[in-house]
N, C-alpha and C positions, 0 to 999 in steps of 0.2 A: 504494500499499500505505500504510495506516492506522497500523499496528504491525509489529513486527519479526516475521519469519517463525518460525513453531515447528517444530521437528523432526519431530513425529509427523506432521505434514502433507505429508511428502514420503518417498517411497521411496527415491530416490537420493540421497545425501548431496552429491555434487557440486552439483546442482541447490538444495539446502539452503544450502550454502555460498555458492555465486553469488548467492543471493537475499540472504543473509544480509549479503553483503560490500557489495553493491550498496544495501541498505536502508541500512546505518549511514554509507556513503559520500556518501549524499544527504540525510539528515535532519539537520536543522538542531539544535544543541545548545540546551538551555534556559539561560538567563541564569545561573541557580543551578547549572548544570552545567559551565557556562563558568568560573564562580566555584571550583568545587571543585578544577579542575586548579591553578590557582596556588596555591591553599592547599595542596595535598598537596606541591607543589614546595618551597612556603616551610616548610611543616613539616619535611621531609625536610632543607632546608638548616640549618634552625635546630638540628637535632638535630646533624648534623655539625660545624657551627660551635661548639656548646658541647663536643663529643668534642676537635675539635682544639684548642681554647683550653686544654681541661684537660690535654691531652697535652703541650703546649709549656709551659705552666708546670710541670707535674710534671717532664717530661722536662729541663730547665734546671737543675732544683734535685736532679738524680740523679748519682750518681757516675760515670755511664757515660761512657766515653772518646768515645763517638760521639754525645753527646746534643746538640752543637751540629748534627751532619748530621742527626740525627733531628728536631730542632725546625726545621730548614729544609725540610725534605721534609713536614712536619705543616703549616708555613705555605704551601707550595704547595697542599697540600689545602685549607687554610683559604680561601685565596683563590679557589679553585675552587667552594667552597661559598657564598662572598660572591656569585659571578657567579651562580649558581642564584638566591639569594635577588632578585638584580636582575632576573634572567629573570621571578622571579615577580612582581614589582611592575611589569613592563613588561606581563605577561599580566593583570594585575588592571587596570592602567590602560586595557587596550585594551577591557576589558569597563565598567568604571566610567566612562569619559570622562577629559578632559584635567583635570577639576575635581580629580582625586585629587592630592595634594601628595606622598604618599610618595615617590616616585621621584626627585624634583627635592630634597628632604630627603637621600637616598641619595646621590645625586651629589655634593651638597655634602660630604659626610661622607668619601665616597671620596677626593674630591681632597685633602684634607686628609691622609688615611690614605696617598695615594702619596706627598706631599709628607715626610711624617714618615719613610715607608720608604726614601725616596731620600737624606735625610739621613743616617739610620742605616746604610745601605749605603755611604755615602763615607768613616765612619769605621772601616772594616774594615781 
């Protein structure tokens, strides 16, 4: 099958779904489609990172008695978003090849961040 099945060519929806799934399970995505996936993940992660940094900054300046705990939760979400950004970098590297240096730079920055976080956690 050269192209995706069309619903109008089927009388039974189950046959259409079977052929649709079979087509998309076996078609190889284009290089641009493979790059769109990590771009979407990176875009979502960047928006979440921006949101969490703003929430942490604003929350620590508030007079809310739970501000520290709220910031702690926001830091957890920030870490999750940073890992999504790392996933996007790994996906991009898998498409672009080993010559892409973004992931290596991210690892260096992450290790410095972990050292700073451990140092900060020890002063509590």
